[in-house]
N, C-alpha and C positions, 0 to 999 in steps of 0.2 A: 698734707699737715702731721706731724703727728700728736698724741693721745701726749697730757702732761707737760707740753712744749710753752712757753707764753713769745706771743706776740704781742703787736702793738696793731691797735685802727687801720694802721697803714699797709701795714703785712695782709692781713686779714683780707682788705680790700679788694690789694693786690694780685691774690689769688682768684677773684674773681668770684667774691662771695657778698650778697647782699643781705643786709642784715635786715630779719623780722623785728614787727614788733611784739614783746609778751609781757603781761601784768602778770601769772600768775607761779613767775619761778625766779627768780634773782641770779638771772643771766643774761649775757648778750646771745643771741642767734641769730647764726648766717646759714643761710641755702646758699646751694648752688641750681642745676636742673636735675641732680641725683641725690646729696647729701643734704643733711641736719648736722650744722656744727652748732655746741655748744660749749660756753666759754664762762669760765668764773672771773671776777673781776679780780687781781693781783692790787691793783693801785689803780690813780683815775689815768694812768695811761697804756698798762697789759693786761694782758687775758690770758688765761692757761686753760687750751684746749683739754676739757674732760670727756666730750664725751661724743660718736660721730653715728647718724641713723638715716634708715634710710628715708627718704622726702615721704613717700607713699606713709610709712611709721608712723610720720609726726604729724599731718591731718586727721587722721583717724579718730 
C-alpha cells in the first residue's frame, strides 16, 4: 500500500488489515502483525492512506 493513494474498505480488508477502534482522532485505523495504517475519509466509501507506523509505537 502506498501513502496518498485512495482505497476502499474492501481493498484494505483484502490486504489482511483489521480495523481498530479509535476515538481521539478523525481517522480509520487498521493494523496487521507489524504495522498500523492511518486512513482519512475522502467520502463514504474511499479512504486516503496518510501514515504507516510500527505497531509497537502505536501502543506506547
